[in-house]
C-alpha positions as CSV (number, residue, x, y, z in Angstrom):
1,X,14.7,16.7,-68.2
2,X,17.7,14.6,-69.5
3,X,18.8,11.2,-70.6
4,X,22.2,10.1,-69.2
5,X,22.6,7.5,-71.9
6,X,23.5,5.0,-69.2
7,X,21.7,3.2,-66.3
8,X,20.8,5.6,-63.5
9,X,20.3,4.1,-60.1
10,X,20.3,6.7,-57.2
11,X,19.9,10.4,-57.3
12,X,20.2,13.3,-54.8
13,X,20.1,17.1,-55.1
14,X,23.2,18.9,-54.2
15,X,22.8,22.2,-52.2
16,X,23.8,24.1,-55.4
17,X,20.7,22.8,-57.2
18,X,22.3,20.2,-59.4
19,X,21.0,16.6,-59.4
20,X,23.7,14.1,-58.8
21,X,23.1,10.7,-60.3
22,X,24.7,7.4,-59.5
23,X,24.8,5.8,-63.0
24,X,25.8,2.1,-63.1
25,X,27.5,2.5,-66.5
26,X,28.8,6.1,-66.4
27,X,29.8,6.8,-62.8
28,X,28.7,9.8,-60.8
29,X,27.0,12.5,-62.9
30,X,25.7,16.0,-62.3
31,X,22.6,17.2,-64.1
32,X,21.8,20.9,-64.4
33,X,18.0,20.7,-64.3
34,X,17.6,24.1,-65.9
35,X,19.7,23.4,-69.0
36,X,19.6,19.6,-69.2
37,X,23.4,19.4,-69.3
38,X,24.9,16.3,-67.8
39,X,28.6,16.3,-66.7
40,X,30.7,13.4,-65.3
41,X,31.9,14.1,-61.8
42,X,33.9,10.8,-61.5
43,X,33.9,7.4,-63.2
44,X,37.3,6.3,-62.0
45,X,39.3,5.7,-58.8
46,X,43.0,6.2,-59.3
47,X,43.5,4.5,-62.6
48,X,40.7,2.0,-62.5
49,X,37.2,2.4,-63.9
50,X,34.4,2.2,-61.3
51,X,32.6,-1.2,-61.5
52,X,29.1,0.4,-61.4
53,X,27.8,2.8,-58.8
54,X,24.4,2.5,-57.2
55,X,23.4,5.1,-54.6
56,X,24.7,8.4,-53.0
57,X,24.3,10.8,-50.2
58,X,25.8,14.2,-49.4
59,X,27.2,15.5,-46.1
60,X,26.7,19.0,-44.8
61,X,30.1,20.1,-46.3
62,X,29.0,19.0,-49.8
63,X,31.1,15.9,-49.7
64,X,29.6,12.8,-51.4
65,X,29.5,9.2,-50.4
66,X,28.6,6.6,-53.1
67,X,28.3,2.8,-53.3
68,X,30.0,0.6,-55.8
69,X,28.3,-2.8,-55.6
70,X,28.6,-4.4,-59.0
71,X,30.8,-7.5,-59.2
72,X,30.3,-8.2,-55.5
73,X,28.0,-10.7,-53.9
74,X,27.5,-12.8,-50.7
75,X,30.3,-15.1,-51.9
76,X,32.5,-12.4,-53.3
77,X,32.2,-9.4,-50.9
78,X,34.4,-6.9,-52.7
79,X,32.0,-3.9,-52.9
80,X,33.2,-0.5,-51.9
81,X,31.9,2.8,-50.6
82,X,33.7,6.0,-51.8
83,X,33.9,9.5,-50.5
84,X,34.4,12.5,-52.8
85,X,35.6,15.4,-50.6
86,X,34.5,19.0,-51.4
87,X,37.9,19.6,-53.0
88,X,37.2,16.7,-55.4
89,X,39.6,14.2,-54.0
90,X,38.3,10.6,-53.8
91,X,39.0,8.0,-51.2
92,X,37.7,4.6,-50.2
93,X,35.5,4.9,-47.1
94,X,34.8,1.2,-46.8
95,X,35.5,-2.0,-48.7
96,X,34.9,-5.8,-48.5
97,X,31.1,-5.3,-48.5
98,X,28.6,-7.8,-50.0
99,X,26.9,-5.6,-52.6
100,X,26.7,-2.2,-50.8
101,X,23.4,-0.7,-52.0
102,X,21.6,2.1,-50.1
103,X,23.5,4.7,-48.2
104,X,22.5,7.3,-45.6
105,X,24.1,9.5,-42.9
106,X,23.1,9.8,-39.2
107,X,21.8,13.3,-38.3
108,X,25.2,14.2,-36.6
109,X,27.0,12.8,-39.7
110,X,29.3,10.7,-37.5
111,X,27.9,7.4,-38.9
112,X,27.4,6.3,-42.4
113,X,24.7,3.6,-42.9
114,X,25.2,1.2,-45.7
115,X,22.7,-1.4,-46.9
116,X,24.7,-4.7,-47.4
117,X,22.2,-6.0,-49.8
118,X,23.7,-9.5,-50.4
119,X,24.1,-10.2,-46.6
120,X,20.6,-8.8,-45.6
121,X,22.1,-6.4,-43.1
122,X,22.8,-2.8,-42.5
123,X,26.2,-1.6,-41.5
124,X,27.2,1.5,-39.5
125,X,30.5,2.8,-40.6
126,X,32.4,5.8,-39.1
127,X,32.1,8.7,-41.5
128,X,34.8,10.9,-42.7
129,X,33.7,13.3,-40.0
130,X,33.9,10.8,-37.1
131,X,36.2,12.1,-34.4
132,X,36.7,8.9,-32.3
133,X,39.7,6.9,-33.4
134,X,38.2,3.8,-31.7
135,X,35.1,3.7,-33.8
136,X,34.8,0.7,-36.0
137,X,32.1,-0.6,-38.4
138,X,29.3,-2.7,-36.9
139,X,26.0,-4.3,-37.9
140,X,23.2,-2.1,-36.9
141,X,20.4,-4.3,-38.2
142,X,19.2,-7.2,-40.3
143,X,16.6,-7.1,-43.0
144,X,13.6,-9.5,-43.2
145,X,11.9,-10.6,-46.4
146,X,12.9,-9.8,-49.9
147,X,16.5,-9.8,-51.0
148,X,18.1,-7.0,-49.0
149,X,18.3,-3.3,-48.1
150,X,18.0,-1.0,-51.0
151,X,17.4,2.8,-50.9
152,X,17.8,4.4,-47.4
153,X,17.0,7.6,-45.6
154,X,17.3,9.0,-42.1
155,X,14.8,11.4,-40.6
156,X,15.8,14.4,-38.3
157,X,15.3,12.2,-35.2
158,X,17.8,9.6,-36.4
159,X,15.3,6.9,-37.4
160,X,16.7,4.9,-40.4
161,X,14.3,3.9,-43.2
162,X,15.2,1.3,-45.8
163,X,13.5,-0.2,-48.8
164,X,13.5,-4.0,-48.9
165,X,14.2,-5.0,-52.5
166,X,11.5,-7.5,-53.7
167,X,10.1,-7.4,-50.2
168,X,7.3,-4.9,-50.8
169,X,8.1,-3.1,-47.6
170,X,10.0,-0.3,-45.9
171,X,11.8,-1.2,-42.7
172,X,12.6,1.2,-39.9
173,X,15.5,1.1,-37.3
174,X,14.7,3.3,-34.4
175,X,17.2,5.9,-33.3
176,X,16.9,4.2,-29.9
């Protein structure tokens, strides 16, 4: 349908029908699948260029979370997760993460799950919708085999599925 001219990683359809793409080189893009037109949604935060984005997920309001892992590692955990609100404003949702890769929301959208690829674990971070001021990030699970958690999805019952990069498997964390 289109060529971004960059290095696409994750992609999700917005409720308006556009395909949003996390492109390592170009930032967050939106593709009109009917016309093939690609537009940049964001490639900066404040005055700095994003260091490479990897995956994304939408909330029910049309807000967008995306991961920025490049330049971070197990020994330099400076990866970030951003939130682009429906009004277009961008904020840091979480930082200090060792290569944040996959990202998904709990069914009630109170928790954002982030695959901390370089640390072989999955974090649960209060989302922008979280109502409890006492919520704090915590480790919800650890990955086995391969390098770490990659793409992620949550089913309607709250079970979290995650691909294990170079592990040849999909792991599941039960909603229980």
